[in-house]
Biopython code that builds the backbone (N, CA, C, O; Angstrom):
import numpy as np
from Bio.PDB.StructureBuilder import StructureBuilder

atoms = [
    (1, "MET", "N", (-7.592, 7.975, 5.470)),
    (1, "MET", "CA", (-7.596, 6.689, 6.121)),
    (1, "MET", "C", (-9.014, 6.120, 6.161)),
    (1, "MET", "O", (-9.197, 4.903, 6.137)),
    (2, "PHE", "N", (-10.012, 6.993, 6.223)),
    (2, "PHE", "CA", (-11.378, 6.471, 6.269)),
    (2, "PHE", "C", (-11.766, 5.811, 4.954)),
    (2, "PHE", "O", (-12.702, 5.011, 4.922)),
    (3, "LEU", "N", (-11.071, 6.126, 3.875)),
    (3, "LEU", "CA", (-11.344, 5.442, 2.612)),
    (3, "LEU", "C", (-10.904, 3.979, 2.662)),
    (3, "LEU", "O", (-11.368, 3.156, 1.873)),
    (4, "LEU", "N", (-10.016, 3.670, 3.586)),
    (4, "LEU", "CA", (-9.546, 2.293, 3.735)),
    (4, "LEU", "C", (-10.419, 1.472, 4.678)),
    (4, "LEU", "O", (-10.165, 0.286, 4.888)),
    (5, "LEU", "N", (-11.433, 2.092, 5.239)),
    (5, "LEU", "CA", (-12.330, 1.413, 6.176)),
    (5, "LEU", "C", (-12.935, 0.136, 5.590)),
    (5, "LEU", "O", (-12.894, -0.900, 6.253)),
    (6, "PRO", "N", (-13.497, 0.165, 4.371)),
    (6, "PRO", "CA", (-14.057, -1.085, 3.819)),
    (6, "PRO", "C", (-13.011, -2.183, 3.612)),
    (6, "PRO", "O", (-13.321, -3.369, 3.726)),
    (7, "LEU", "N", (-11.780, -1.787, 3.308)),
    (7, "LEU", "CA", (-10.726, -2.771, 3.113)),
    (7, "LEU", "C", (-10.337, -3.440, 4.431)),
    (7, "LEU", "O", (-10.110, -4.649, 4.474)),
    (8, "PHE", "N", (-10.259, -2.651, 5.502)),
    (8, "PHE", "CA", (-9.971, -3.232, 6.810)),
    (8, "PHE", "C", (-11.111, -4.152, 7.252)),
    (8, "PHE", "O", (-10.870, -5.209, 7.836)),
    (9, "ALA", "N", (-12.338, -3.750, 6.974)),
    (9, "ALA", "CA", (-13.496, -4.609, 7.293)),
    (9, "ALA", "C", (-13.417, -5.914, 6.513)),
    (9, "ALA", "O", (-13.797, -6.966, 7.027)),
    (10, "LEU", "N", (-12.929, -5.857, 5.284)),
    (10, "LEU", "CA", (-12.754, -7.071, 4.489)),
    (10, "LEU", "C", (-11.683, -7.979, 5.101)),
    (10, "LEU", "O", (-11.830, -9.201, 5.105)),
    (11, "LEU", "N", (-10.622, -7.384, 5.611)),
    (11, "LEU", "CA", (-9.611, -8.184, 6.315)),
    (11, "LEU", "C", (-10.208, -8.839, 7.561)),
    (11, "LEU", "O", (-9.903, -9.989, 7.878)),
    (12, "LEU", "N", (-11.056, -8.098, 8.256)),
    (12, "LEU", "CA", (-11.730, -8.688, 9.421)),
    (12, "LEU", "C", (-12.611, -9.860, 9.001)),
    (12, "LEU", "O", (-12.682, -10.873, 9.697)),
    (13, "LYS", "N", (-13.281, -9.717, 7.859)),
    (13, "LYS", "CA", (-14.129, -10.795, 7.345)),
    (13, "LYS", "C", (-13.301, -12.049, 7.079)),
    (13, "LYS", "O", (-13.784, -13.164, 7.271)),
    (14, "PHE", "N", (-12.072, -11.873, 6.642)),
    (14, "PHE", "CA", (-11.177, -12.994, 6.403)),
    (14, "PHE", "C", (-10.869, -13.738, 7.706)),
    (14, "PHE", "O", (-10.797, -14.967, 7.718)),
    (15, "PHE", "N", (-10.687, -12.989, 8.808)),
    (15, "PHE", "CA", (-10.359, -13.605, 10.091)),
    (15, "PHE", "C", (-11.580, -14.075, 10.870)),
    (15, "PHE", "O", (-11.506, -15.043, 11.627)),
    (16, "TYR", "N", (-12.700, -13.390, 10.684)),
    (16, "TYR", "CA", (-13.927, -13.727, 11.415)),
    (16, "TYR", "C", (-15.040, -13.972, 10.396)),
    (16, "TYR", "O", (-15.880, -13.102, 10.167)),
    (17, "ARG", "N", (-15.043, -15.126, 9.802)),
    (17, "ARG", "CA", (-15.970, -15.454, 8.711)),
    (17, "ARG", "C", (-17.425, -15.558, 9.170)),
    (17, "ARG", "O", (-18.332, -15.322, 8.372)),
    (18, "GLN", "N", (-17.666, -15.901, 10.419)),
    (18, "GLN", "CA", (-19.033, -16.120, 10.889)),
    (18, "GLN", "C", (-19.801, -14.804, 11.072)),
    (18, "GLN", "O", (-21.026, -14.829, 11.190)),
    (19, "THR", "N", (-19.116, -13.671, 11.100)),
    (19, "THR", "CA", (-19.759, -12.382, 11.332)),
    (19, "THR", "C", (-20.066, -11.707, 9.995)),
    (19, "THR", "O", (-19.297, -11.815, 9.040)),
    (20, "LEU", "N", (-21.189, -11.016, 9.945)),
    (20, "LEU", "CA", (-21.578, -10.310, 8.713)),
    (20, "LEU", "C", (-20.637, -9.145, 8.413)),
    (20, "LEU", "O", (-20.094, -8.517, 9.322)),
    (21, "TYR", "N", (-20.457, -8.873, 7.132)),
    (21, "TYR", "CA", (-19.562, -7.798, 6.696)),
    (21, "TYR", "C", (-20.006, -6.450, 7.258)),
    (21, "TYR", "O", (-19.161, -5.634, 7.626)),
    (22, "LEU", "N", (-21.301, -6.202, 7.330)),
    (22, "LEU", "CA", (-21.802, -4.940, 7.856)),
    (22, "LEU", "C", (-21.385, -4.746, 9.312)),
    (22, "LEU", "O", (-21.061, -3.631, 9.719)),
    (23, "ALA", "N", (-21.390, -5.808, 10.086)),
    (23, "ALA", "CA", (-20.928, -5.724, 11.478)),
    (23, "ALA", "C", (-19.445, -5.372, 11.526)),
    (23, "ALA", "O", (-19.013, -4.625, 12.403)),
    (24, "HIS", "N", (-18.664, -5.905, 10.588)),
    (24, "HIS", "CA", (-17.244, -5.555, 10.512)),
    (24, "HIS", "C", (-17.072, -4.076, 10.157)),
    (24, "HIS", "O", (-16.178, -3.409, 10.677)),
    (25, "LEU", "N", (-17.931, -3.569, 9.271)),
    (25, "LEU", "CA", (-17.857, -2.146, 8.916)),
    (25, "LEU", "C", (-18.136, -1.255, 10.120)),
    (25, "LEU", "O", (-17.450, -0.254, 10.323)),
    (26, "VAL", "N", (-19.127, -1.608, 10.910)),
    (26, "VAL", "CA", (-19.458, -0.827, 12.102)),
    (26, "VAL", "C", (-18.299, -0.885, 13.101)),
    (26, "VAL", "O", (-17.905, 0.139, 13.659)),
    (27, "PHE", "N", (-17.759, -2.080, 13.323)),
    (27, "PHE", "CA", (-16.622, -2.217, 14.236)),
    (27, "PHE", "C", (-15.421, -1.424, 13.740)),
    (27, "PHE", "O", (-14.740, -0.770, 14.530)),
    (28, "THR", "N", (-15.159, -1.476, 12.450)),
    (28, "THR", "CA", (-14.025, -0.762, 11.887)),
    (28, "THR", "C", (-14.199, 0.746, 12.019)),
    (28, "THR", "O", (-13.231, 1.453, 12.300)),
    (29, "ALA", "N", (-15.410, 1.247, 11.821)),
    (29, "ALA", "CA", (-15.653, 2.687, 12.011)),
    (29, "ALA", "C", (-15.356, 3.081, 13.454)),
    (29, "ALA", "O", (-14.752, 4.124, 13.705)),
    (30, "HIS", "N", (-15.775, 2.254, 14.393)),
    (30, "HIS", "CA", (-15.491, 2.504, 15.809)),
    (30, "HIS", "C", (-13.984, 2.484, 16.067)),
    (30, "HIS", "O", (-13.444, 3.378, 16.719)),
    (31, "LEU", "N", (-13.317, 1.460, 15.551)),
    (31, "LEU", "CA", (-11.878, 1.306, 15.781)),
    (31, "LEU", "C", (-11.090, 2.449, 15.154)),
    (31, "LEU", "O", (-10.185, 2.996, 15.784)),
    (32, "PHE", "N", (-11.424, 2.814, 13.922)),
    (32, "PHE", "CA", (-10.721, 3.911, 13.257)),
    (32, "PHE", "C", (-10.949, 5.235, 13.981)),
    (32, "PHE", "O", (-10.043, 6.066, 14.041)),
    (33, "SER", "N", (-12.126, 5.440, 14.523)),
    (33, "SER", "CA", (-12.386, 6.663, 15.289)),
    (33, "SER", "C", (-11.490, 6.724, 16.522)),
    (33, "SER", "O", (-10.931, 7.774, 16.841)),
    (34, "ALA", "N", (-11.358, 5.608, 17.203)),
    (34, "ALA", "CA", (-10.468, 5.554, 18.365)),
    (34, "ALA", "C", (-9.023, 5.776, 17.937)),
    (34, "ALA", "O", (-8.267, 6.453, 18.634)),
    (35, "MET", "N", (-8.636, 5.212, 16.799)),
    (35, "MET", "CA", (-7.266, 5.401, 16.320)),
    (35, "MET", "C", (-6.988, 6.871, 15.993)),
    (35, "MET", "O", (-5.889, 7.368, 16.239)),
    (36, "PHE", "N", (-7.977, 7.557, 15.443)),
    (36, "PHE", "CA", (-7.793, 8.974, 15.150)),
    (36, "PHE", "C", (-7.614, 9.798, 16.424)),
    (36, "PHE", "O", (-6.880, 10.786, 16.426)),
    (37, "ILE", "N", (-8.273, 9.402, 17.493)),
    (37, "ILE", "CA", (-8.074, 10.103, 18.760)),
    (37, "ILE", "C", (-6.634, 9.899, 19.241)),
    (37, "ILE", "O", (-5.975, 10.853, 19.656)),
    (38, "PHE", "N", (-6.152, 8.664, 19.185)),
    (38, "PHE", "CA", (-4.766, 8.396, 19.566)),
    (38, "PHE", "C", (-3.794, 9.163, 18.666)),
    (38, "PHE", "O", (-2.853, 9.788, 19.154)),
    (39, "LEU", "N", (-4.026, 9.113, 17.350)),
    (39, "LEU", "CA", (-3.117, 9.798, 16.419)),
    (39, "LEU", "C", (-3.145, 11.308, 16.593)),
    (39, "LEU", "O", (-2.114, 11.964, 16.447)),
    (40, "THR", "N", (-4.307, 11.867, 16.902)),
    (40, "THR", "CA", (-4.401, 13.301, 17.143)),
    (40, "THR", "C", (-3.564, 13.685, 18.357)),
    (40, "THR", "O", (-2.851, 14.688, 18.330)),
    (41, "ALA", "N", (-3.647, 12.901, 19.407)),
    (41, "ALA", "CA", (-2.837, 13.167, 20.599)),
    (41, "ALA", "C", (-1.349, 13.035, 20.284)),
    (41, "ALA", "O", (-0.539, 13.840, 20.743)),
    (42, "MET", "N", (-0.996, 12.021, 19.501)),
    (42, "MET", "CA", (0.421, 11.828, 19.149)),
    (42, "MET", "C", (0.949, 12.965, 18.282)),
    (42, "MET", "O", (2.043, 13.478, 18.518)),
    (43, "LEU", "N", (0.173, 13.351, 17.289)),
    (43, "LEU", "CA", (0.642, 14.387, 16.363)),
    (43, "LEU", "C", (0.627, 15.783, 16.983)),
    (43, "LEU", "O", (1.365, 16.664, 16.544)),
    (44, "SER", "N", (-0.213, 15.989, 18.005)),
    (44, "SER", "CA", (-0.258, 17.310, 18.632)),
    (44, "SER", "C", (1.020, 17.615, 19.414)),
    (44, "SER", "O", (1.338, 18.782, 19.641)),
    (45, "ILE", "N", (1.747, 16.593, 19.824)),
    (45, "ILE", "CA", (3.001, 16.823, 20.549)),
    (45, "ILE", "C", (4.229, 16.478, 19.706)),
    (45, "ILE", "O", (5.341, 16.390, 20.227)),
    (46, "GLU", "N", (4.024, 16.284, 18.411)),
    (46, "GLU", "CA", (5.109, 15.842, 17.525)),
    (46, "GLU", "C", (6.290, 16.807, 17.498)),
    (46, "GLU", "O", (7.437, 16.378, 17.620)),
    (47, "SER", "N", (6.031, 18.087, 17.342)),
    (47, "SER", "CA", (7.136, 19.042, 17.202)),
    (47, "SER", "C", (7.922, 19.173, 18.499)),
    (47, "SER", "O", (9.140, 19.348, 18.462)),
    (48, "ALA", "N", (7.251, 19.092, 19.645)),
    (48, "ALA", "CA", (7.951, 19.189, 20.919)),
    (48, "ALA", "C", (8.631, 17.873, 21.300)),
    (48, "ALA", "O", (9.573, 17.875, 22.092)),
    (49, "ALA", "N", (8.171, 16.765, 20.752)),
    (49, "ALA", "CA", (8.754, 15.466, 21.095)),
    (49, "ALA", "C", (10.183, 15.342, 20.585)),
    (49, "ALA", "O", (10.952, 14.523, 21.088)),
    (50, "ASP", "N", (10.544, 16.150, 19.591)),
    (50, "ASP", "CA", (11.924, 16.139, 19.110)),
    (50, "ASP", "C", (12.895, 16.702, 20.143)),
    (50, "ASP", "O", (14.079, 16.364, 20.146)),
    (51, "ARG", "N", (12.382, 17.562, 21.018)),
    (51, "ARG", "CA", (13.249, 18.231, 21.998)),
    (51, "ARG", "C", (13.176, 17.628, 23.389)),
    (51, "ARG", "O", (14.136, 17.732, 24.153)),
    (52, "TYR", "N", (12.068, 17.004, 23.734)),
    (52, "TYR", "CA", (11.874, 16.517, 25.098)),
    (52, "TYR", "C", (11.654, 15.007, 25.106)),
    (52, "TYR", "O", (10.764, 14.486, 24.434)),
    (53, "LEU", "N", (12.468, 14.338, 25.862)),
    (53, "LEU", "CA", (12.398, 12.878, 25.928)),
    (53, "LEU", "C", (11.074, 12.410, 26.532)),
    (53, "LEU", "O", (10.534, 11.387, 26.108)),
    (54, "ALA", "N", (10.550, 13.131, 27.499)),
    (54, "ALA", "CA", (9.292, 12.738, 28.138)),
    (54, "ALA", "C", (8.142, 12.702, 27.131)),
    (54, "ALA", "O", (7.294, 11.812, 27.184)),
    (55, "LEU", "N", (8.117, 13.669, 26.219)),
    (55, "LEU", "CA", (7.059, 13.689, 25.210)),
    (55, "LEU", "C", (7.241, 12.573, 24.189)),
    (55, "LEU", "O", (6.265, 12.017, 23.684)),
    (56, "LEU", "N", (8.482, 12.252, 23.892)),
    (56, "LEU", "CA", (8.749, 11.122, 23.002)),
    (56, "LEU", "C", (8.269, 9.820, 23.642)),
    (56, "LEU", "O", (7.693, 8.966, 22.967)),
    (57, "LEU", "N", (8.508, 9.673, 24.938)),
    (57, "LEU", "CA", (8.029, 8.490, 25.648)),
    (57, "LEU", "C", (6.507, 8.471, 25.712)),
    (57, "LEU", "O", (5.897, 7.404, 25.647)),
    (58, "LEU", "N", (5.895, 9.636, 25.839)),
    (58, "LEU", "CA", (4.431, 9.716, 25.829)),
    (58, "LEU", "C", (3.876, 9.255, 24.480)),
    (58, "LEU", "O", (2.853, 8.572, 24.425)),
    (59, "GLN", "N", (4.550, 9.630, 23.403)),
    (59, "GLN", "CA", (4.128, 9.151, 22.085)),
    (59, "GLN", "C", (4.240, 7.634, 21.994)),
    (59, "GLN", "O", (3.374, 6.978, 21.414)),
    (60, "LEU", "N", (5.284, 7.087, 22.554)),
    (60, "LEU", "CA", (5.450, 5.630, 22.549)),
    (60, "LEU", "C", (4.333, 4.962, 23.359)),
    (60, "LEU", "O", (3.799, 3.931, 22.948)),
    (61, "VAL", "N", (3.986, 5.538, 24.492)),
    (61, "VAL", "CA", (2.891, 5.001, 25.310)),
    (61, "VAL", "C", (1.575, 5.062, 24.537)),
    (61, "VAL", "O", (0.783, 4.121, 24.585)),
    (62, "LEU", "N", (1.339, 6.168, 23.825)),
    (62, "LEU", "CA", (0.116, 6.288, 23.025)),
    (62, "LEU", "C", (0.085, 5.254, 21.901)),
    (62, "LEU", "O", (-0.964, 4.679, 21.611)),
    (63, "LEU", "N", (1.231, 5.020, 21.273)),
    (63, "LEU", "CA", (1.309, 4.004, 20.218)),
    (63, "LEU", "C", (1.011, 2.617, 20.765)),
    (63, "LEU", "O", (0.265, 1.849, 20.158)),
    (64, "LEU", "N", (1.594, 2.300, 21.906)),
    (64, "LEU", "CA", (1.298, 1.014, 22.537)),
    (64, "LEU", "C", (-0.159, 0.948, 22.987)),
    (64, "LEU", "O", (-0.773, -0.118, 22.962)),
    (65, "GLY", "N", (-0.706, 2.087, 23.396)),
    (65, "GLY", "CA", (-2.118, 2.142, 23.769)),
    (65, "GLY", "C", (-3.025, 1.809, 22.606)),
    (65, "GLY", "O", (-4.057, 1.161, 22.784)),
    (66, "MET", "N", (-2.646, 2.249, 21.404)),
    (66, "MET", "CA", (-3.432, 1.916, 20.205)),
    (66, "MET", "C", (-3.449, 0.410, 19.982)),
    (66, "MET", "O", (-4.496, -0.166, 19.685)),
    (67, "VAL", "N", (-2.307, -0.218, 20.123)),
    (67, "VAL", "CA", (-2.224, -1.666, 19.906)),
    (67, "VAL", "C", (-3.039, -2.408, 20.963)),
    (67, "VAL", "O", (-3.785, -3.334, 20.645)),
    (68, "VAL", "N", (-2.890, -1.994, 22.226)),
    (68, "VAL", "CA", (-3.635, -2.637, 23.308)),
    (68, "VAL", "C", (-5.135, -2.425, 23.116)),
    (68, "VAL", "O", (-5.926, -3.344, 23.329)),
    (69, "TYR", "N", (-5.526, -1.215, 22.713)),
    (69, "TYR", "CA", (-6.939, -0.933, 22.479)),
    (69, "TYR", "C", (-7.498, -1.844, 21.380)),
    (69, "TYR", "O", (-8.612, -2.355, 21.495)),
    (70, "THR", "N", (-6.724, -2.038, 20.329)),
    (70, "THR", "CA", (-7.152, -2.916, 19.234)),
    (70, "THR", "C", (-7.360, -4.344, 19.732)),
    (70, "THR", "O", (-8.349, -4.989, 19.386)),
    (71, "ILE", "N", (-6.434, -4.828, 20.536)),
    (71, "ILE", "CA", (-6.544, -6.187, 21.060)),
    (71, "ILE", "C", (-7.779, -6.325, 21.944)),
    (71, "ILE", "O", (-8.535, -7.288, 21.821)),
    (72, "ILE", "N", (-7.976, -5.357, 22.834)),
    (72, "ILE", "CA", (-9.132, -5.417, 23.732)),
    (72, "ILE", "C", (-10.433, -5.312, 22.944)),
    (72, "ILE", "O", (-11.404, -6.001, 23.257)),
    (73, "ALA", "N", (-10.460, -4.450, 21.921)),
    (73, "ALA", "CA", (-11.675, -4.299, 21.111)),
    (73, "ALA", "C", (-12.000, -5.587, 20.363)),
    (73, "ALA", "O", (-13.161, -5.992, 20.306)),
    (74, "LEU", "N", (-10.989, -6.234, 19.790)),
    (74, "LEU", "CA", (-11.228, -7.509, 19.105)),
    (74, "LEU", "C", (-11.700, -8.571, 20.085)),
    (74, "LEU", "O", (-12.628, -9.324, 19.792)),
    (75, "HIS", "N", (-11.066, -8.632, 21.242)),
    (75, "HIS", "CA", (-11.446, -9.624, 22.251)),
    (75, "HIS", "C", (-12.891, -9.426, 22.714)),
    (75, "HIS", "O", (-13.649, -10.386, 22.856)),
    (76, "THR", "N", (-13.252, -8.175, 22.944)),
    (76, "THR", "CA", (-14.600, -7.875, 23.443)),
    (76, "THR", "C", (-15.659, -8.087, 22.370)),
    (76, "THR", "O", (-16.717, -8.654, 22.644)),
    (77, "THR", "N", (-15.385, -7.640, 21.165)),
    (77, "THR", "CA", (-16.385, -7.698, 20.097)),
    (77, "THR", "C", (-16.600, -9.115, 19.578)),
    (77, "THR", "O", (-17.739, -9.546, 19.402)),
    (78, "TYR", "N", (-15.525, -9.831, 19.336)),
    (78, "TYR", "CA", (-15.650, -11.147, 18.697)),
    (78, "TYR", "C", (-15.593, -12.300, 19.683)),
    (78, "TYR", "O", (-15.668, -13.459, 19.275)),
    (79, "ARG", "N", (-15.463, -12.013, 20.961)),
    (79, "ARG", "CA", (-15.566, -12.993, 22.048)),
    (79, "ARG", "C", (-14.682, -14.225, 21.836)),
    (79, "ARG", "O", (-15.142, -15.364, 21.898)),
    (80, "GLU", "N", (-13.412, -13.959, 21.588)),
    (80, "GLU", "CA", (-12.441, -15.042, 21.492)),
    (80, "GLU", "C", (-11.459, -14.909, 22.649)),
    (80, "GLU", "O", (-11.456, -13.903, 23.359)),
    (81, "GLY", "N", (-10.644, -15.908, 22.828)),
    (81, "GLY", "CA", (-9.655, -15.883, 23.904)),
    (81, "GLY", "C", (-8.597, -14.819, 23.657)),
    (81, "GLY", "O", (-8.453, -14.298, 22.551)),
    (82, "TRP", "N", (-7.868, -14.516, 24.709)),
    (82, "TRP", "CA", (-6.852, -13.470, 24.601)),
    (82, "TRP", "C", (-5.755, -13.837, 23.610)),
    (82, "TRP", "O", (-5.300, -12.984, 22.847)),
    (83, "SER", "N", (-5.330, -15.081, 23.612)),
    (83, "SER", "CA", (-4.237, -15.464, 22.700)),
    (83, "SER", "C", (-4.667, -15.326, 21.240)),
    (83, "SER", "O", (-3.903, -14.833, 20.411)),
    (84, "LYS", "N", (-5.895, -15.763, 20.925)),
    (84, "LYS", "CA", (-6.395, -15.612, 19.552)),
    (84, "LYS", "C", (-6.547, -14.135, 19.194)),
    (84, "LYS", "O", (-6.229, -13.728, 18.077)),
    (85, "SER", "N", (-7.030, -13.341, 20.136)),
    (85, "SER", "CA", (-7.209, -11.910, 19.876)),
    (85, "SER", "C", (-5.873, -11.231, 19.610)),
    (85, "SER", "O", (-5.767, -10.394, 18.714)),
    (86, "VAL", "N", (-4.853, -11.589, 20.389)),
    (86, "VAL", "CA", (-3.529, -10.997, 20.188)),
    (86, "VAL", "C", (-2.974, -11.412, 18.826)),
    (86, "VAL", "O", (-2.481, -10.572, 18.073)),
    (87, "LEU", "N", (-3.052, -12.700, 18.512)),
    (87, "LEU", "CA", (-2.509, -13.182, 17.234)),
    (87, "LEU", "C", (-3.240, -12.570, 16.038)),
    (87, "LEU", "O", (-2.614, -12.169, 15.057)),
    (88, "LYS", "N", (-4.557, -12.502, 16.129)),
    (88, "LYS", "CA", (-5.322, -11.944, 15.005)),
    (88, "LYS", "C", (-5.097, -10.443, 14.871)),
    (88, "LYS", "O", (-5.048, -9.926, 13.755)),
    (89, "SER", "N", (-4.961, -9.741, 15.980)),
    (89, "SER", "CA", (-4.721, -8.303, 15.875)),
    (89, "SER", "C", (-3.329, -8.031, 15.299)),
    (89, "SER", "O", (-3.161, -7.116, 14.492)),
    (90, "LEU", "N", (-2.349, -8.809, 15.702)),
    (90, "LEU", "CA", (-1.012, -8.635, 15.125)),
    (90, "LEU", "C", (-1.001, -8.996, 13.636)),
    (90, "LEU", "O", (-0.334, -8.335, 12.840)),
    (91, "ALA", "N", (-1.737, -10.036, 13.266)),
    (91, "ALA", "CA", (-1.827, -10.389, 11.848)),
    (91, "ALA", "C", (-2.535, -9.294, 11.053)),
    (91, "ALA", "O", (-2.122, -8.959, 9.943)),
    (92, "LEU", "N", (-3.611, -8.736, 11.633)),
    (92, "LEU", "CA", (-4.314, -7.636, 10.962)),
    (92, "LEU", "C", (-3.398, -6.436, 10.767)),
    (92, "LEU", "O", (-3.371, -5.835, 9.694)),
    (93, "LEU", "N", (-2.646, -6.089, 11.812)),
    (93, "LEU", "CA", (-1.717, -4.968, 11.691)),
    (93, "LEU", "C", (-0.628, -5.265, 10.665)),
    (93, "LEU", "O", (-0.247, -4.393, 9.883)),
    (94, "PHE", "N", (-0.129, -6.505, 10.672)),
    (94, "PHE", "CA", (0.907, -6.896, 9.720)),
    (94, "PHE", "C", (0.411, -6.787, 8.275)),
    (94, "PHE", "O", (1.171, -6.414, 7.380)),
    (95, "LEU", "N", (-0.863, -7.113, 8.052)),
    (95, "LEU", "CA", (-1.438, -7.016, 6.706)),
    (95, "LEU", "C", (-1.852, -5.594, 6.347)),
    (95, "LEU", "O", (-1.750, -5.194, 5.188)),
    (96, "PHE", "N", (-2.315, -4.831, 7.328)),
    (96, "PHE", "CA", (-2.882, -3.522, 7.025)),
    (96, "PHE", "C", (-1.832, -2.419, 6.934)),
    (96, "PHE", "O", (-2.015, -1.472, 6.169)),
    (97, "ILE", "N", (-0.746, -2.512, 7.685)),
    (97, "ILE", "CA", (0.275, -1.456, 7.665)),
    (97, "ILE", "C", (0.844, -1.246, 6.257)),
    (97, "ILE", "O", (0.973, -0.093, 5.846)),
    (98, "PRO", "N", (1.192, -2.290, 5.494)),
    (98, "PRO", "CA", (1.666, -2.042, 4.125)),
    (98, "PRO", "C", (0.597, -1.402, 3.231)),
    (98, "PRO", "O", (0.915, -0.581, 2.371)),
    (99, "ILE", "N", (-0.667, -1.777, 3.435)),
    (99, "ILE", "CA", (-1.751, -1.171, 2.658)),
    (99, "ILE", "C", (-1.867, 0.305, 3.002)),
    (99, "ILE", "O", (-2.007, 1.146, 2.113)),
    (100, "LEU", "N", (-1.811, 0.619, 4.280)),
    (100, "LEU", "CA", (-1.887, 2.007, 4.726)),
    (100, "LEU", "C", (-0.698, 2.811, 4.218)),
    (100, "LEU", "O", (-0.860, 3.944, 3.766)),
    (101, "THR", "N", (0.477, 2.237, 4.288)),
    (101, "THR", "CA", (1.679, 2.909, 3.804)),
    (101, "THR", "C", (1.572, 3.183, 2.303)),
    (101, "THR", "O", (1.907, 4.275, 1.845)),
    (102, "GLY", "N", (1.109, 2.202, 1.547)),
    (102, "GLY", "CA", (0.933, 2.391, 0.107)),
    (102, "GLY", "C", (-0.096, 3.467, -0.205)),
    (102, "GLY", "O", (0.090, 4.255, -1.132)),
    (103, "ALA", "N", (-1.178, 3.506, 0.561)),
    (103, "ALA", "CA", (-2.211, 4.522, 0.334)),
    (103, "ALA", "C", (-1.676, 5.921, 0.637)),
    (103, "ALA", "O", (-1.968, 6.872, -0.087)),
    (104, "ILE", "N", (-0.898, 6.040, 1.702)),
    (104, "ILE", "CA", (-0.302, 7.345, 2.036)),
    (104, "ILE", "C", (0.693, 7.759, 0.954)),
    (104, "ILE", "O", (0.734, 8.922, 0.554)),
    (105, "GLU", "N", (1.482, 6.817, 0.492)),
    (105, "GLU", "CA", (2.446, 7.115, -0.583)),
    (105, "GLU", "C", (1.729, 7.540, -1.858)),
    (105, "GLU", "O", (2.136, 8.500, -2.512)),
    (106, "LEU", "N", (0.677, 6.838, -2.207)),
    (106, "LEU", "CA", (-0.093, 7.184, -3.398)),
    (106, "LEU", "C", (-0.726, 8.568, -3.254)),
    (106, "LEU", "O", (-0.693, 9.375, -4.183)),
    (107, "ALA", "N", (-1.293, 8.829, -2.100)),
    (107, "ALA", "CA", (-1.928, 10.130, -1.871)),
    (107, "ALA", "C", (-0.914, 11.265, -1.902)),
    (107, "ALA", "O", (-1.249, 12.380, -2.302)),
    (108, "SER", "N", (0.307, 11.000, -1.489)),
    (108, "SER", "CA", (1.320, 12.059, -1.482)),
    (108, "SER", "C", (1.769, 12.430, -2.897)),
    (108, "SER", "O", (2.323, 13.507, -3.112)),
    (109, "HIS", "N", (1.529, 11.541, -3.854)),
    (109, "HIS", "CA", (1.912, 11.822, -5.232)),
    (109, "HIS", "C", (0.792, 12.423, -6.073)),
    (109, "HIS", "O", (1.025, 12.870, -7.196)),
    (110, "LEU", "N", (-0.411, 12.432, -5.535)),
    (110, "LEU", "CA", (-1.535, 13.024, -6.264)),
    (110, "LEU", "C", (-1.447, 14.540, -6.204)),
    (110, "LEU", "O", (-1.107, 15.117, -5.171)),
    (111, "LYS", "N", (-1.753, 15.161, -7.304)),
    (111, "LYS", "CA", (-1.761, 16.623, -7.347)),
    (111, "LYS", "C", (-3.180, 17.076, -7.562)),
    (111, "LYS", "O", (-3.806, 16.759, -8.573)),
    (112, "PHE", "N", (-3.679, 17.817, -6.603)),
    (112, "PHE", "CA", (-5.037, 18.322, -6.679)),
    (112, "PHE", "C", (-5.019, 19.744, -7.219)),
    (112, "PHE", "O", (-4.306, 20.606, -6.705)),
    (113, "GLN", "N", (-5.799, 19.977, -8.247)),
    (113, "GLN", "CA", (-5.897, 21.309, -8.860)),
    (113, "GLN", "C", (-7.171, 21.984, -8.351)),
    (113, "GLN", "O", (-8.235, 21.366, -8.333)),
    (114, "PRO", "N", (-7.067, 23.235, -7.941)),
    (114, "PRO", "CA", (-8.285, 23.932, -7.520)),
    (114, "PRO", "C", (-9.239, 24.106, -8.719)),
    (114, "PRO", "O", (-8.806, 24.299, -9.855)),
    (115, "ALA", "N", (-10.514, 24.034, -8.437)),
    (115, "ALA", "CA", (-11.514, 24.128, -9.506)),
    (115, "ALA", "C", (-11.720, 25.545, -9.957)),
    (115, "ALA", "O", (-12.528, 25.797, -10.851)),
]
sb = StructureBuilder()
sb.init_structure("model")
sb.init_model(0)
sb.init_chain("A")
sb.init_seg("    ")
for serial, (resi, resn, name, xyz) in enumerate(atoms, 1):
    if name == "N":
        sb.init_residue(resn, " ", resi, " ")
    sb.init_atom(name, np.array(xyz, "f"), 0.0, 1.0, " ", f" {name:<3s}", serial, name[0])
structure = sb.get_structure()
């Protein structure tokens, strides 16, 4: 996922043209790091979430927390109103999820040979 960092920063550049690309890269590194913390928490309870409804609900709360964190981070960093931050974050997710899905699919088909 960190290989997609420059691409996400480019998407940010599309939405926030007045900010330098390097600033988008720094913000994206911060955001992706936070996302990995959320994903680590979600994946650590994955096997038990199949059996316990409370853990499944906890995963849902963590997923919603990721979205809320993204909105708050965009609002704080780029100093726009809440409505613009929500719309832009949803648009970013709408554009980035297919890219992420394609990258995961591509990576799953690669065969790595030991040297």
